[in-house]
C-alpha positions in Angstrom: 102.3 24.4 131.3 101.2 26.5 128.3 104.1 25.3 126.2 103.2 21.7 127.0 99.6 22.2 126.1 100.6 23.9 122.8 102.9 21.0 121.9 100.1 18.5 122.7 97.7 20.4 120.6 100.1 20.5 117.7 100.8 16.8 118.0 97.1 16.1 118.0 96.6 18.3 115.0 99.4 16.8 113.0 98.3 13.2 113.8 94.9 13.8 112.3 93.8 11.1 109.8 94.8 11.4 106.1 91.3 10.6 104.8 90.0 14.2 105.2 92.9 15.4 103.0 92.2 12.9 100.3 88.4 13.6 100.5 89.0 17.3 100.1 91.3 16.7 97.2 88.8 14.5 95.4 86.2 17.3 95.8 88.4 19.4 93.5 88.4 16.8 90.7 84.6 16.3 90.4 84.4 18.2 87.1 87.2 16.2 85.4 85.5 12.8 85.0 86.4 12.3 81.3 90.1 12.5 82.1 89.7 10.3 85.2 87.8 7.7 83.2 90.5 7.6 80.6 93.2 7.3 83.2 91.4 4.6 85.1 90.7 2.7 81.9 94.4 2.8 81.1 95.1 1.7 84.6 92.8 -1.3 84.2 94.6 -2.3 81.0 98.0 -2.0 82.7 96.7 -4.3 85.6 95.6 -6.9 83.0 98.8 -6.7 80.9 100.9 -7.3 84.1 100.0 -11.0 83.9 101.1 -11.6 80.3 104.9 -11.6 80.6 105.0 -13.9 83.7 102.6 -16.3 81.9 104.8 -16.2 78.7 107.8 -16.9 80.9 106.1 -19.8 82.6 105.1 -21.3 79.2 108.7 -21.0 77.8 110.2 -22.8 80.9 107.5 -25.5 81.2 106.8 -26.2 77.5 109.1 -24.5 74.9 112.4 -25.5 76.5 111.6 -29.1 77.5 109.9 -29.8 74.1 112.7 -28.0 72.2 109.9 -26.0 70.4 112.0 -23.5 68.5 109.1 -22.3 66.4 107.2 -20.9 69.4 110.2 -18.7 70.6 109.6 -15.8 68.2 105.9 -15.7 69.2 106.9 -15.6 72.9 109.5 -12.9 72.3 107.0 -10.9 70.2 104.4 -11.3 72.9 106.8 -9.9 75.5 107.7 -6.9 73.2 104.1 -6.2 72.3 103.1 -6.3 76.0 106.0 -3.9 76.8 104.8 -1.5 74.1 101.2 -1.6 75.3 102.3 -1.1 78.9 104.3 1.9 77.9 101.4 3.3 75.9 98.8 2.8 78.6 101.3 4.0 81.2 101.8 7.3 79.2 98.0 7.8 78.9 97.5 7.1 82.6 100.4 9.2 83.8 99.5 12.2 81.6 95.8 12.1 82.4 96.5 11.9 86.1 99.1 14.6 85.9 96.6 16.9 84.1 94.0 16.2 86.7 96.5 16.9 89.4 97.7 20.2 87.9 94.2 21.4 87.5 93.4 20.4 91.1 96.5 22.2 92.4 95.5 25.3 90.4 92.1 25.2 91.9 93.5 24.9 95.4 96.0 27.7 95.0 93.4 30.0 93.4 90.9 29.2 96.2 93.6 29.8 98.8 94.5 33.2 97.2 90.8 34.2 97.0 90.3 33.3 100.6 93.3 35.3 101.7 91.9 38.3 99.7 88.6 37.9 101.6 90.1 38.0 105.1 90.1 41.3 107.1 93.1 43.4 108.1 93.1 42.0 111.7 94.1 38.6 110.3 97.1 40.1 108.4 98.0 42.1 111.5 98.6 38.7 113.2 100.6 37.1 110.4 103.9 37.7 108.7 103.7 38.3 104.9 106.5 35.8 104.2 104.6 33.1 106.1 101.4 33.6 104.1 103.5 33.7 100.9 105.0 30.3 101.9 101.6 28.8 102.3 100.5 29.9 98.8 103.7 28.9 97.1 105.8 26.3 99.0 102.9 24.4 100.7 100.8 24.2 97.6 103.8 23.1 95.6 104.4 20.3 98.1 100.8 19.3 97.8 101.2 19.4 94.0 103.9 16.7 94.2 101.5 14.3 95.8 98.4 15.2 93.7 100.1 15.0 90.3 101.7 11.6 90.9 101.0 10.4 94.4 97.3 10.3 94.9 96.5 9.1 91.5 99.4 6.6 91.6 97.8 5.1 94.8 94.7 4.3 92.8 96.8 2.6 90.0 98.7 0.6 92.5 95.6 -0.4 94.4 94.0 -1.8 91.3 97.2 -3.6 90.3 97.6 -5.0 93.9 94.0 -6.4 94.1 94.2 -7.9 90.6 97.5 -9.7 91.1 96.6 -10.8 94.7 93.4 -12.4 93.4 95.2 -14.1 90.5 97.9 -15.4 92.9 95.2 -16.8 95.2 93.7 -18.6 92.3 97.1 -20.0 91.4 98.2 -21.1 94.9 96.1 -20.4 97.9 98.6 -21.7 100.5 101.5 -19.7 99.3 99.5 -16.5 98.7 97.7 -16.6 102.0 101.0 -16.7 104.0 102.4 -13.9 101.9 99.4 -11.7 102.4 99.9 -12.0 106.2 103.0 -9.8 105.8 101.0 -6.8 104.4 99.3 -5.9 107.6 102.7 -5.6 109.2 103.7 -3.2 106.4 100.5 -1.2 107.0 101.3 -1.1 110.7 104.8 0.1 110.0 103.4 2.8 107.6 101.0 4.0 110.3 103.7 4.2 113.0 106.2 6.0 110.9 103.5 8.1 109.1 102.6 10.1 112.2 106.2 10.8 113.0 106.9 11.8 109.4 104.0 14.1 109.4 105.0 16.0 112.5 108.6 16.2 111.2 107.6 17.6 107.9 105.3 20.1 109.5 108.3 21.4 111.3 110.1 21.5 108.0 107.3 23.6 106.4 107.3 25.9 109.4 111.0 26.5 109.1 110.6 27.2 105.4 107.9 29.7 106.3 110.3 31.4 108.8 112.9 31.7 106.1 110.4 33.1 103.6 109.4 35.7 106.2 112.9 36.7 106.9 113.7 36.9 103.2 110.6 39.0 102.5 111.3 41.3 105.5 114.9 41.9 104.6 114.4 42.4 100.8 111.3 44.6 101.1 113.3 46.8 103.7 116.6 46.7 101.9 117.1 50.4 102.2 116.7 50.2 106.0 119.2 47.3 106.1 121.7 49.4 104.0 121.1 52.6 106.0 122.1 50.9 109.3 124.8 48.7 107.8 122.9 45.7 109.1 123.8 43.3 106.3 125.9 41.0 108.6 123.1 40.8 111.2 120.6 39.9 108.5 123.0 37.3 107.2 123.4 35.8 110.6 119.6 35.7 111.2 119.1 34.0 107.8 121.9 31.5 108.6 120.2 30.7 111.9 116.9 30.0 110.2 118.7 28.0 107.5 120.3 25.9 110.2 116.9 25.3 111.8 115.6 24.2 108.4 118.5 21.9 107.9 118.0 20.2 111.3 114.3 19.8 110.7 115.0 18.2 107.3 117.6 15.9 108.8 115.1 14.8 111.5 112.5 14.1 108.9 115.0 12.2 106.8 116.0 10.0 109.7 112.4 8.7 109.9 111.9 8.3 106.2 115.3 6.6 105.9 114.3 4.0 108.5 110.9 3.4 106.9 112.1 2.3 103.4 114.5 -0.4 104.6 111.9 -1.8 107.1 109.4 -2.3 104.2 112.2 -3.8 102.0 113.1 -6.3 104.8 109.5 -7.5 104.9 109.4 -7.8 101.1 112.6 -9.9 101.0 111.2 -12.1 103.7 108.2 -12.8 101.4 110.5 -13.5 98.5 112.6 -15.9 100.6 109.5 -17.8 101.7 108.2 -18.1 98.1 111.6 -19.3 96.9 111.9 -21.9 99.7 108.2 -23.1 99.9 107.7 -22.9 96.1 110.8 -25.0 95.5 109.6 -27.5 98.1 106.3 -27.7 96.3 108.1 -28.1 92.9 110.1 -31.0 94.4 106.9 -32.6 95.6 105.4 -32.2 92.1 102.8 -29.7 93.2 104.3 -26.9 91.1 106.4 -26.7 87.9 109.7 -24.9 87.8 108.0 -22.4 85.4 105.2 -21.8 87.9 107.7 -21.0 90.6 109.5 -18.5 88.4 106.2 -17.0 87.3 105.1 -16.8 90.9 108.2 -15.0 91.8 107.5 -12.5 89.0 103.9 -12.1 90.3 105.4 -11.5 93.8 107.6 -8.7 92.4 104.6 -7.2 90.7 102.6 -7.5 93.9 105.5 -5.9 95.9 106.0 -3.0 93.4 102.9 -1.1 94.6 103.9 -1.7 98.2 107.5 -0.5 97.4 106.1 2.6 95.6 103.7 3.2 98.5 106.6 3.1 101.0 108.4 5.7 99.0 105.2 7.6 98.5 104.7 7.7 102.3 107.3 10.4 102.6 105.6 12.5 100.0 102.2 11.9 101.5 103.3 13.0 104.9 105.1 16.0 103.5 101.9 16.9 101.7 99.8 16.2 104.8 101.9 18.7 106.8 101.5 21.3 104.0 97.8 20.4 103.8 97.4 21.1 107.6 98.8 24.6 107.1 96.7 25.3 104.0 93.5 24.1 105.8 94.4 26.2 108.8 94.4 29.3 106.5 91.3 28.2 104.6 89.4 27.7 107.9 90.2 31.3 109.1 87.0 33.3 109.2 87.1 37.0 108.4 85.9 39.1 111.3 84.6 41.7 108.8 82.2 40.1 106.3 79.2 41.2 104.2 76.0 40.3 105.9 73.4 38.2 104.1 71.2 40.7 102.2 73.8 43.5 102.3 73.0 46.2 99.7 75.0 48.6 97.5 75.9 51.9 99.2 74.4 54.9 97.4 75.9 58.2 98.4 73.8 61.3 97.8 75.3 63.9 100.1 78.0 62.0 102.0 77.2 62.7 105.7 79.1 60.4 108.0 78.1 59.7 111.6 79.9 57.8 114.3 77.2 57.0 116.8 78.1 55.7 120.3 81.1 53.7 118.8 83.2 51.5 121.0 86.3 49.9 119.5 89.8 48.6 120.3 92.5 46.5 118.8 92.3 43.0 120.4 89.6 40.9 121.9 86.2 42.8 122.1 85.4 43.9 125.6 88.5 42.1 127.0 91.2 44.4 125.6 90.8 48.0 126.9 89.0 50.0 124.1 90.6 52.9 122.3 87.3 54.5 121.5 84.4 54.3 124.0 80.9 55.7 123.3 82.4 57.9 120.6 80.2 60.3 118.7 81.1 62.5 115.7 79.3 63.9 112.6 81.1 64.7 109.4 78.8 67.1 107.4 78.2 66.3 103.8 80.4 68.1 101.3 82.5 69.6 104.1 86.1 69.0 105.2 86.6 67.8 108.8 90.1 67.6 110.2 91.3 65.4 113.0 94.3 66.4 115.1 95.9 65.2 118.3 98.7 63.2 119.8 99.9 60.0 118.3 97.7 57.1 119.4 94.7 59.4 120.0 92.6 57.4 117.6 92.7 59.5 114.4 93.7 56.8 111.9 91.5 54.3 113.8 88.5 56.4 112.8 89.6 56.3 109.1 90.0 52.5 109.3 86.6 52.1 110.9 85.0 54.3 108.2 86.6 52.0 105.5 85.4 49.1 107.6 88.9 47.5 107.8 87.8 46.5 111.3 84.4 45.9 112.9 83.2 48.2 115.7 82.5 46.5 119.0 79.4 48.5 119.7 77.5 51.4 118.2 77.3 52.1 114.5 78.7 54.2 111.7 76.5 55.5 108.9 76.9 57.2 105.6 73.8 59.1 104.5 71.9 57.1 107.1 73.0 53.7 105.8 74.7 51.6 108.5 78.0 50.3 107.2 77.3 46.7 108.3 74.2 46.7 106.1 76.1 47.6 102.9 78.7 45.6 100.9 82.3 46.3 101.6 83.1 46.7 97.9 80.5 49.4 97.4 81.6 51.2 100.5 85.2 51.3 99.5 84.4 52.3 95.9 82.7 55.4 97.3 85.8 56.4 99.4 89.1 57.6 98.0 92.1 57.4 100.3 95.5 59.1 100.1 98.0 58.2 102.9 101.4 59.3 104.0 102.7 55.9 103.0 101.9 55.9 99.3 100.2 52.7 98.1 101.7 52.0 94.7 102.2 48.7 92.9 105.0 47.5 90.8 104.1 48.3 87.2 103.6 51.3 85.0 102.2 54.7 85.8 99.1 53.9 83.7 98.5 50.6 85.6 98.7 52.4 88.9 96.3 55.2 87.9 93.7 52.7 86.5 93.9 50.4 89.6 90.8 51.9 91.2 88.9 52.2 87.9 90.2 50.0 85.2 87.4 50.9 82.7 88.4 54.7 82.7 89.0 56.2 79.3 92.3 57.7 78.2 90.8 61.2 78.3 89.6 60.7 81.9 93.0 59.4 82.9 94.8 62.5 81.4 92.3 64.8 83.1 92.8 63.2 86.5 96.6 63.5 86.1 96.4 67.1 85.1 94.1 68.0 88.0 96.6 66.3 90.4 99.5 68.3 88.9 101.0 65.0 87.8 100.8 65.2 84.0 103.9 67.3 83.6 106.3 65.0 85.5 104.7 61.9 84.0 105.3 63.1 80.4 108.9 63.8 81.4 109.5 60.1 82.3 111.3 57.9 79.8 108.1 56.1 78.5 105.6 58.6 79.9 102.5 56.9 81.2 104.0 53.5 80.3 107.1 53.9 82.5 107.8 51.2 85.1 107.9 52.9 88.5 109.4 49.9 90.5 108.2 48.2 93.6 106.0 50.7 95.7 107.0 53.4 93.2 110.7 53.4 94.3 111.8 55.2 91.1 109.7 58.3 91.9 110.1 61.1 94.5 107.8 61.4 97.5 105.9 64.3 95.9 105.5 62.4 92.6 104.2 59.3 94.4 101.7 61.4 96.3 100.4 63.2 93.2 100.0 59.8 91.5 97.9 58.7 94.5 95.8 61.8 94.3 95.3 61.3 90.5 94.2 57.7 91.1 91.7 58.9 93.7 90.4 61.6 91.3 90.0 59.1 88.6 88.0 56.8 90.8 85.7 59.8 91.5 84.7 58.9 95.1 82.1 60.8 97.1 84.2 60.7 100.2 87.9 61.4 100.6 90.2 60.3 103.5 93.6 62.0 103.7 95.8 60.4 106.3 98.9 62.5 106.8 99.0 63.0 103.0 101.7 65.7 103.1 103.5 64.9 106.3 106.8 63.8 104.7 107.0 66.3 101.8 109.2 69.3 101.3 107.7 72.8 101.0 107.6 72.8 97.2 106.1 69.4 96.9 103.6 70.2 99.6 102.5 73.3 97.7 101.8 71.3 94.6 100.0 68.6 96.6 97.8 71.3 98.3 96.9 72.6 94.8 95.9 69.1 93.7 94.0 68.5 96.9 92.0 71.6 96.3 90.7 70.0 93.1 90.2 66.6 94.8 88.2 67.9 97.8 85.8 70.2 95.9 82.2 69.2 96.7 83.2 66.0 98.5 83.0 65.0 102.2 86.5 64.8 103.4 88.2 63.5 106.5 91.7 64.9 107.0 94.2 63.4 109.5 97.1 65.7 110.1 100.0 66.5 112.5 101.1 69.6 110.4 98.4 72.1 111.4 99.4 74.4 108.6 97.6 72.0 106.2 94.2 72.2 107.8 93.7 75.9 108.5 91.0 76.0 105.8 89.1 72.9 107.1 85.4 73.6 107.9 85.8 71.9 111.2 88.8 70.8 113.2 88.3 68.1 115.9 91.0 67.6 118.5 91.2 64.0 119.8 92.9 63.0 123.1 92.9 59.3 124.3 90.0 58.4 122.0 87.8 61.3 123.1 86.9 64.7 121.5 88.8 67.4 123.5 87.4 70.3 121.5 86.2 71.2 118.0 85.7 74.2 115.9 87.3 76.2 113.0 90.9 77.1 113.1 90.2 80.7 114.2 87.7 79.6 116.9 90.1 77.1 118.4 93.0 79.6 118.5 90.8 82.0 120.5 90.3 79.3 123.1 93.1 78.5 125.5 92.8 74.7 124.7 94.7 71.8 123.4 94.6 73.0 119.7 96.2 76.3 120.6 98.9 74.5 122.6 99.6 72.2 119.6 99.7 75.2 117.3 102.0 77.3 119.4 104.5 74.4 119.6 104.6 74.1 115.8 104.6 77.9 115.2 106.2 79.5 118.3 106.8 82.9 116.6 103.2 83.3 115.4 101.1 85.8 117.3 98.0 83.6 117.8 96.1 86.4 119.5 96.5 88.6 116.5 95.6 85.8 114.1 92.7 84.8 116.2 91.4 88.4 116.1 
């Protein structure tokens, strides 16, 4: 039942009218009126010039040939050539202007989509595959670009041409034109029937492309994992399956588009057959001249060209409509974490952090069981507070809530008395430096990574931060020093080097609050010693939240808080907790079974 409902909802969504898409596209071109006016003026000239060649043809057949007027032939030929040159010139102006408007519009859409993605909270990205989102910014926008650059603007050109020629043909021969125009509602009906099917088909195509992008992103970004488990063949098979699904979706869409074009052509040839037969009959009756029949056939071809182009364009429009649905779906996503109206800049004086009666969980608020319930904790200003406990106890969750990656369900979190929901996210995160076990480095140079948190820092400040983090020595030993490319996620550096870069970046940003989330968990002893030296500089005089499994790294913490199942089991200094027969002592003895805790506690 759920599956049927989902399919019905998808069908309803994909059969939405096209007008909202065109309206939204035109909203993006409001500032480009000079280009649009030039394009439309050129379009009007093209529509007027379309009549010249058929009229010259009619004159040649009805007058020049019967009268053997050889002198007029060069003028007729020259008129045809001049008209062709002007049509080419105005066609170039129209095409280039519309293409420029289209490219600017697509740039605006892609930039808006990227900005919107940047504004969404982490919960949104938790529910989406990176490859799928990449596909929306690249493939879907590129598909929309094909229509905007030529399609949408071409529709306007064809519409003007169609109306002008139809009006002229009615003026020339009402009976013949009236019957011909009756065929066009049939063409529109065919377009509507096929259009909905095409749109659904091409949405399936876009979704299979997104699946392929997701698989590609997953496998390439985790290529070391693939190699480590010799999983190349499995990855190849999975990608081949997705490629097969994409092929079938494309073939299904092609079946509909392949039927639509011939159906429109059949109606057009029916119109031509009628003109040829009825026009010839009228010529035999003396109601039309032979030249008028030929000219009328030429007008009919001109009238049918916009319809023929529209039939071909229908495939592009429906492809773009499917892409547009996915783009709008993303643009309509609302961040669960957003700055309130009137939110102020966070000013940190001491750096005291308070979790007051906080309730939170991952999932639907008050439906999913909470991870933290009525949780209270104070991190004193300028002190180091360490969180320890089993995996899943809520340690990293507290760090995420402090950074406001997620919104608390109930209660509040304050920094120096300022409630996090009352301050801007950017000012909050500028005041907090974070160093995690999984180092967050970008592809680029060492310098670019160090300056990421504070681009305006001077060279002297950069060097001081690197030296304080014990990173200057190894950076100078790199081939290009600070301008060395470190690869994606710092792949060309060791674990310890990446961590020291992260610490140097945090030092350079000069935050008032530091979060260390398992910062030394995966390092060897020598690297850990260097990191601990660097952390001593980083933490000096700052409020610090340390999350650790290796208890040796937090012995000097001012306060150690033991978490179990989202609650505080016990807290105190390292010595105080060892003197108790509690959870901390149990954890410590597991890690250091040979240590005499009684002696150390005394």
